[in-house]
N, C-alpha and C positions, 0 to 999 in steps of 0.2 A: 532548537533543535531543529534542523533542517525544514528547509520548505521542496515539494513536492507537486509539480504540475498536474492539476484537475484533470488531464486528459488523460494522463497515466496510471492516476488514478482511478476514474471512470474506465477504464479496458482492464485494467489489473482483479477491478471487482467484479467484472461483467464475466471476468474469467474465470473466479474462480464462483461464481455463479452458479456459472453452466456449470464444472468441476463439481460439484456439489448433486447437481440435476433437478436444475433450475429450482430450489423450495423458496413457494410462497413467504410474502412476511420476514424477507429478516434480511431487508435490502441497507439498513447498519450495519448486520455481521460482516458483513463483506467487504462495504470501505471502509470502516476500520481497519479491520486488517491489510486490506489493497494499502493503505494510506500505512499503515504500521511496517509492513515489508520492507515499499517503498521506502522510507524514511532511513529504516536498518540500512536497506543495502546501498541508498545513497552515500550514509554514515561510517560505508566500509569500502566505498573503493575514495573518498576522502581521508588519508586519516590525517593532511595537517588542519585538517579544521578544529577551531578553540572547543565545541559542542562538545570532541570522540578524544575519551578517551586515554 
């Protein structure tokens, strides 16, 4: 699976958290969602990667 930059994940997770109304106690949820979205976007931009079916 593709690697994503931690700063990109942090920024995306923060954006998702803000969009959700800044709820407390759900940092893992937003981090995981941000990481998954960035990985999916990375795969869709690079169709020649061997891990992209």
